[in-house]
N, C-alpha and C positions, 0 to 999 in steps of 0.2 A: 392555470392561473399564473399571473405574472408575479415574480418575486422581486420585491424592491431591494434597494442597495443595503438597507439595514438588515433585512432577513438574509440576504446573500452573505453578509459578513458573518452572521451567526452560523450559517451552514458551512462556510469555508473554515471557520474556526473549529467547528466540530470535526470536519474532515482532517484538519491538521492534527488534532488530538488523537483521533482514531488511527491515523497513519503513523503517528509517533509510537502508539502502543503496538501497532503491527510490526514496525521496524524493530522495536525493542524486544518484543516477545519472540519474533521469528529468529532473530540473530542472537538472542540470549541462548536459545536452545542450540543454535548452530555452534556458538562458542563453547557451550558446555560439552558438546561432543568433541570439539578440538581438545579441550582439557582432558577428557577421558582418554583420548587417543594419544596424548602426549605430544600434540603438534605445537611447534614453536609459533606463537601467534600473539601479536600485540593486541591486548583487549581493547575493543572499541565499543562505546555506547552509541549505537546508530540512532537511538531515539533522540539524541541531542542535536542531530542535524536540523530538526524542525523547531528546536527550542527558541531560537531568536525570534521567529515569526510568532510563536505562541506567547512569548514575553511581550512582544509588541502589541498583541491584542488584549491580553488579560493581565499583564504584569502590574505589580504594585510599586516597584522601585526600579527604574523610573515608571511613572504611572502609564498604564497601557490605554488603548483606545476605549475599551469598554469601561474601565475604571474611571477614565476621564469623563466619559459620557455620564456615568452615574453621578459623578461629582457635580457636573454642570446641571443635572436635573434638580438638584436641591439649592443651587445658587440663585439668588434673586437677580432678575433682569438678564438671565442667561438666555442665549439663543443658539441656533445652529451655527451662526457665523462666529460667535465667540468660542464655541466648542472647536470649530475647525481651526481658528487662529491659535488656540491653546495647543492643539495637536502639532501644528506647524512649529510652534516655539519649542515644544518638548522634543520632537523627533527629527526635525530638519534644520533647526537653528544651530547656533554655536553651542556645543555642549559645555556645561559647567563641570569641569573635571579638576580633581586634585592632582597633585604632582605624582606622576607615575601611573595614573589611572587611565585605562584604555576606554575608548568610546564603546557604548553598548552595541553588540552585534546586530540588534534589531534595527538600528538606524539605517543599516544597509538595505533593509527590507521595505523601508518607507520612503515614498517620494510624493511631494506635493503635486496636486493636479495643476495643470498649466492654465486651463481656461475656465474650469468650473469650480464651484465651491465643493471641495472634497479632497481626496488623497488617493494614492496608489499603493497597494501592498503586493509584494512579490511572494506569492505562495509557491509551494513545491510544484504545483501544476502550471504556474505561469503568473503573469501580472494581472491584477484585477483593479479596476478603477471604481471607487465608491463615491457617490455624491451624497452629501450630508443633509440635504433639505428634508426637514420633518423628522429628524432623528430623535430629538428630545421628546417630542410628542409620542413617537412610537415606543420609546424606551419607558416612558411613564405608563403607557397603556392604561389610561384612566377608565374605570368601569363604574357604572351606576351602582351605588350602595344597595339599593333595594333589589336590583337584578342579581347582584352577587350573592346576597343572602338567600334569595329565592332559589338560585341554582345550588347553593350549598345545602339547602334543605331538601333537595330532590330525592325521590324514592329510588332513583337509579344510582346504584353504588358508585359506578365509574364517574358519572357527572358530579356527584357529591364530593368525590375525592379530588377532582380538579379544582374545586372551590372550597376546599376544607379550611384554608386560611381565613376565609370570610365568615365561617360558621358562627363564631363567637363575637363578631363585630357589634359594636354598640351604636344605637341610633343617635346621631348628633342632636343637640338641643334645638337646633334650628330647623330640624326636619318637621314636616307637617303632612297631613293627609288631605288631599284635594285642596291644598293651599290654606287650610283653616287650622289654627292651633288654639285650643282653649286655654284659659288662664291657669286652670289646675294642671294641665299638661306641661305648660311652660315651667310652672313652679316645681313640679315633680322632676323635671329633667334638668333644671338649672344646677342642682347640686351634684348631678351625676357626672362621672368622669367622661370627658368627651374624647375618648381614644378608641382606636380600633385595635384588634388583636395584633400583637407584634408579628411582623412579617407580611401583613396585608398590603403594605405600601412598597414592597420590594419591587425593584424595576424588572423589566423583562430580561435584561442582561444578567442580573443577579440570579433570577430563577433559572435561567438557562445554564449558568455555570454550576449551580447546585445540582440540577438534573444530570448534567454531563459528568460531574464528579461522581454522582451515584452510579451512573452507567459504567464509568471507568473502574470503580471499585468492584462492581459486579463482574466485569470482564476479567479483572485480575484474580478473582476468586474461582474462576472456572478454567476449563481447558478449551479455549476458543478455536474454531475452525473458520477460515476466511473463504468467502465465496464472492467472486466478482461477476456480476451480471452485465452483459454487454448487449445493447440494442443494435442490431445490424443496420437498420435503416429506419427512417421516420415515417415510412409509408405503410408499415405493418404488412409487408409482402415477403413471401418466401423467395429464396434464391437471389436476393439482392443485398449487396454489402456496400455501404457508404463508407469508404476508407477514411476520409477526414473525420466523420462522426465517430467511428470506432477508435481511431487514434486519440481523439480528444477524450473519449471515455477512459481509455487506458491511462492517459496522463492524469486525468482528474481522480480516478479511482486509486491511484498510487501504484499501479502495476509496473509502470516504467521506473518509478522511484525504487520499488523493490528489486527490480532487475539490476538497476545501477548499483545498489548496495551489494547484491549477491555477487556481482562480478568482482568486488573487492576481496572476497574471501575465496574459498575453495568449494564451489557448489556441487561439483561432480565427485563422487566417491564410489569405490568398488572394493568389496572384500578381496583379500589376497588370492583366494582360490579362483574366484570369478575372473579377476584380472589376468591370472596366469593362463587359465583355460582359453580365454578369448584372444589374447595377444601374444601367446608364446610362439605362434606361427611367424611372427615378425622377427623373432630372435632364435633361429634354429641353431642348435649346438651349444647355446649359452648355458642352459641348465643341464647338468649331468643326469643320466638315468638314475632312478631310484628316488627315495624320499629326500626332500630338502625343505627346510623351514620356509614358510610362505614369505616372510619379511625379507630373508636373504635372497630368495628367488626374485622378488620384485625389485630389489636393489640391483641385481645383475641385469634384469631386463631393462630398467630405465637407463642404466649406463650404456647398454648396447643400443638402445633407441636414441641415444644422444639428446635426451630432453634437458632443457634448461632447469637448473635446480630451483629457480624461482617460481616455476609453474606447477610444481607438485610438492606434496608432503607425504611422508610415509609414517603412519601411526602404528598402533599395536595390533590392529586387526584389519585395517583398511588403508587404501592409498587414496589420497585426495588430489584433485586437479583443479586448476583454474579453468574458467569458462573458455571453451573452444579447444582445449587440449585433446579431450576424448574424440571430438569431431575430427581432428586431424589424424589421430590414430585410426579411427574408423575408415577414413579415406585411404590411408596407407594399407590397412588390412584388406579393404575391398579391392584395391589395385593389385595386391599380391594374390588374392584369391582369384581374381579375374585372370591373371597371368597363369596361375596353376591350372585352373579349369580349362583355359584355352588350350594349353599344351596337352592336358589330359584328353580333351575332346579331339585335338588334332591326332594324337596317338591312336585313339579309339577309331576315328574315321580311317586312318591309314591301315589299321589292322583289318577293319571290315572291308575296305576296298581291295586289299591284297587277298583276303579270303575269297571275295567274290571273283576277283580276277583269276585266282587259282582254280576255282570251279569252272570258269569259262575255258581255261586252257586244258583242264582235265577232260572236259566234254569234247573239245576239239580233238584231243589225242584219241579219246575213245571212239569218236566217229571215224577217224582215219584208220584205226585198228579194225573196226567192224568192216569198213570198205575193203581193206587189204585182205582180210580173211574171206570175205565174200568172193573176191576175185580168184583166190586160190582154189576154193571149192566150186567155183563156177566153171 
């Protein structure tokens, strides 16, 4: 089914919030390990990278896109055009700032649409243009009262839970059955309060924010694991990879954003023992025989390897590296091992060739000796 611009904004807003949680959770644990290992690290809240865009969509001061839409939904004579004009004035017009106040960073994420009635938001996955036709109607999401009450009284628990807000709604005085209202009915309903249960007239944006807040609270109370599902192609065929499609999914799923942030820290780490066992071959003679503290051994090794001090950190039990450093060490190790094994193979082949040649010479000598003895006795 086709997703309209209003639904697309809600989807992208949800993705921003989830990506913010992912960044914060993942690198909160990362930085806790830095603290445990005694690594000198300037604490960074990577979840704040997406905060300007989130404020632009849901903020209250200045008023965000969804809050502005909710406000317009209750204003008389409001329309999609007035909603769009209000957004332009708030986020792309001249900001009303006090002395020393900086413009809101969300203004950099907002751009008015050039030719259509709408706007452009720069998400972490890229820029998305939204057209605002029909947004007020979609946000109000009007439902028939009778239908809402009927679904709220459903015997199916899940269906009833979806319309629980409408379960206690009161029938308006003007309602009728088959278009006929008796005098007694009008009289009995005239004094009845003509209201609906509080919350029944919440907009779609309000309900969406409440459900998303509930989801975020549930995620924060658990130990989440993140899974990214990638569709290789749109034809549902094996062995085919549509590179632009995969790249677009990686960008929209936040994988590239996570990689970008990971490169700012020290994503690769090894215990001292493992680092020494694997890369001591690159520093022969640096570590004396016998026992040596793992941290001191690693310090000697990185000095001998002439690594820049900015690309590694040594903790209490592990050594941390920037992205790409271990790959370079692996290349150096592979080159050294290739040279060592090449020379070993050359020596082994030389020994085998010499032994084979010695056998041939011994056989030739033996043949000549047999021939000489045969002549003597002949």
